[in-house]
C-alpha positions as CSV (number, residue, x, y, z in Angstrom):
1,X,33.8,33.7,-68.4
2,X,30.0,33.8,-68.5
3,X,28.1,34.0,-65.1
4,X,25.2,31.5,-65.0
5,X,22.3,32.8,-63.0
6,X,21.2,31.0,-59.9
7,X,18.0,29.0,-59.9
8,X,16.2,31.9,-58.1
9,X,17.6,34.5,-60.6
10,X,16.3,32.1,-63.4
11,X,12.9,32.1,-61.8
12,X,13.0,36.0,-61.5
13,X,13.8,36.2,-65.4
14,X,10.8,33.9,-66.2
15,X,8.5,35.9,-64.0
16,X,9.6,39.2,-65.8
17,X,9.0,37.5,-69.1
18,X,5.7,36.5,-68.0
19,X,5.1,40.1,-67.2
20,X,5.9,41.0,-70.8
21,X,3.6,38.4,-72.1
22,X,0.8,39.7,-69.9
23,X,1.3,43.2,-71.1
24,X,1.6,42.3,-74.8
25,X,-1.5,40.1,-74.7
26,X,-3.5,42.8,-72.8
27,X,-2.8,45.5,-75.2
28,X,-3.6,43.3,-78.2
29,X,-6.8,42.2,-76.6
30,X,-7.8,46.0,-76.2
31,X,-5.2,48.6,-76.7
32,X,-7.5,51.6,-75.6
33,X,-6.2,51.8,-72.1
34,X,-2.6,51.6,-73.2
35,X,-3.4,54.4,-76.0
36,X,-5.1,56.5,-73.3
37,X,-2.3,56.2,-70.8
38,X,0.7,56.7,-73.1
39,X,-0.9,59.2,-75.4
40,X,-0.1,57.8,-78.9
41,X,0.1,54.7,-81.0
42,X,3.8,55.2,-81.5
43,X,4.3,55.1,-77.7
44,X,2.3,51.9,-77.5
45,X,4.3,50.4,-80.3
46,X,7.6,51.3,-78.6
47,X,6.4,49.6,-75.4
48,X,5.5,46.4,-77.3
49,X,8.8,46.5,-78.9
50,X,10.9,46.9,-75.8
51,X,8.8,44.0,-74.2
52,X,9.3,41.8,-77.4
53,X,13.1,42.7,-77.4
54,X,13.2,41.7,-73.8
55,X,11.5,38.2,-74.7
56,X,13.8,37.7,-77.5
57,X,17.0,38.6,-75.6
58,X,16.1,36.4,-72.7
59,X,15.2,33.5,-74.8
60,X,18.6,33.7,-76.4
61,X,20.5,33.2,-73.3
62,X,21.8,29.7,-72.5
63,X,20.0,29.5,-69.3
64,X,16.8,30.0,-70.9
65,X,17.4,27.5,-73.7
66,X,18.5,24.9,-71.2
67,X,15.5,25.4,-69.1
68,X,12.6,22.7,-69.6
69,X,9.8,25.2,-69.3
70,X,7.4,25.5,-72.1
71,X,8.4,28.5,-74.1
72,X,5.4,28.8,-76.5
73,X,3.8,31.7,-74.6
74,X,6.9,33.8,-74.9
75,X,7.3,33.0,-78.8
76,X,3.6,33.5,-79.4
77,X,3.8,37.1,-77.5
78,X,6.9,38.0,-79.7
79,X,4.9,37.0,-82.9
80,X,1.7,38.8,-81.8
81,X,3.6,41.8,-80.6
82,X,5.5,42.3,-83.8
83,X,2.3,41.8,-85.9
84,X,0.8,44.5,-83.7
85,X,3.7,47.0,-84.3
86,X,3.6,46.3,-88.0
87,X,-0.1,46.6,-88.6
88,X,-1.2,49.4,-86.4
């Protein structure tokens, strides 16, 4: 049996997803701070990969699929994050 998250838990999941989008978008806009803080391009790529993986995992959940919220920002961040990792 799969546990269905409560409405409050679903809101928390979407909030964490929003944080991932914010991080991915900020790094893509200007990765200098992330590079300085992490020390290497490979670490920044790992950070973006963890966040794109998080978004993909959450979007694959039934509760996310069934939610009526617009998911464009999440799918756009996944695409942008994967492009960053592939091209930097």
